[in-house]
VOGU-3710 file (C-alpha; in Angstrom, 3 decimals, decimal comma):
1> xxxxxxxxxx> 30,125/79,686/138,838  31,398/80,405/135,339  35,122/80,567/134,723  34,929/83,418/132,240  33,484/86,416/134,044  35,548/89,500/133,322  33,811/92,126/135,426  34,226/90,381/138,794  36,655/87,994/140,426  36,555/84,607/138,773
11> xxxxxxxxxx> 37,690/81,094/139,547  40,884/82,018/137,704  41,777/84,512/140,422  41,518/81,747/143,000  44,277/79,911/141,150  46,503/82,998/140,729  45,424/83,253/137,106  44,256/86,487/135,503  40,694/87,486/136,271  40,495/89,453/133,032
21> xxxxxxxxxx> 41,486/88,190/129,571  42,459/91,740/128,616  45,199/91,814/131,263  48,080/91,173/128,852  50,742/91,550/131,547  49,124/88,830/133,639  48,822/86,556/130,600  52,476/87,171/129,752  53,451/86,127/133,289  51,751/82,722/133,020
31> xxxxxxxxxx> 54,113/79,754/132,858  53,945/77,990/129,495  52,459/74,811/130,996  49,665/76,827/132,633  49,020/78,714/129,399  48,836/75,412/127,508  46,339/73,790/129,875  44,229/76,942/130,105  44,106/77,290/126,313  43,114/73,635/125,940
41> xxxxxxxxxx> 40,409/74,002/128,578  38,930/77,113/126,964  39,037/75,484/123,512  37,124/72,474/124,833  34,492/74,760/126,327  34,199/76,684/123,058  33,730/73,385/121,231  30,827/72,427/123,507  27,167/72,835/122,668  26,741/75,780/125,046
51> xxxxxxxxxx> 30,033/77,629/125,573  30,246/80,144/128,420  29,570/83,765/127,507  33,186/84,961/127,658  34,871/81,842/126,242  35,605/83,442/122,874  37,110/86,516/124,550  39,356/84,277/126,656  40,356/82,119/123,703  41,248/85,183/121,660
61> xxxxxxxxxx> 43,400/86,553/124,492  45,148/83,202/125,015  45,766/82,772/121,283  47,240/86,271/121,222  49,625/85,334/124,018  50,668/82,190/122,139  51,278/84,309/119,036  53,430/86,680/121,065  55,481/83,770/122,411  56,026/81,932/119,124
71> xxxxxxxxxx> 57,513/82,783/115,747  55,791/82,440/112,383  56,644/78,717/112,167  55,170/77,973/115,594  58,517/77,614/117,340  59,112/79,289/120,710  60,787/82,663/120,435  64,156/82,784/122,129  64,571/85,840/124,254  67,898/87,566/124,019
81> xxxxxxxxxx> 69,970/86,852/127,078  72,451/89,591/127,839  75,036/89,280/130,514  75,940/92,563/132,146  75,430/95,915/130,471  73,874/96,131/127,028  76,331/98,767/125,890  79,844/97,407/126,366  81,584/100,588/125,251  83,569/102,455/127,840
91> x> 82,069/105,727/128,972
//
């Protein structure tokens, strides 16, 4: 069974990972450690003599998620943390 099928359930879905690399919401929900190991695994398969058919599609999607999570220097983006209401003015 290949790990990169996008039209049907894949081994990823068995591990609560996205079944489709185009599911950006599911990719965004992955913990960073999971994203790291998945990206490494896909890269290793791409670097093999016979990469799976959808490996490049997966790698592109994972790289896009890393780009979304990091700034131009490769550092993690810090999400704004607001306590309470965003607008502190009295109504």
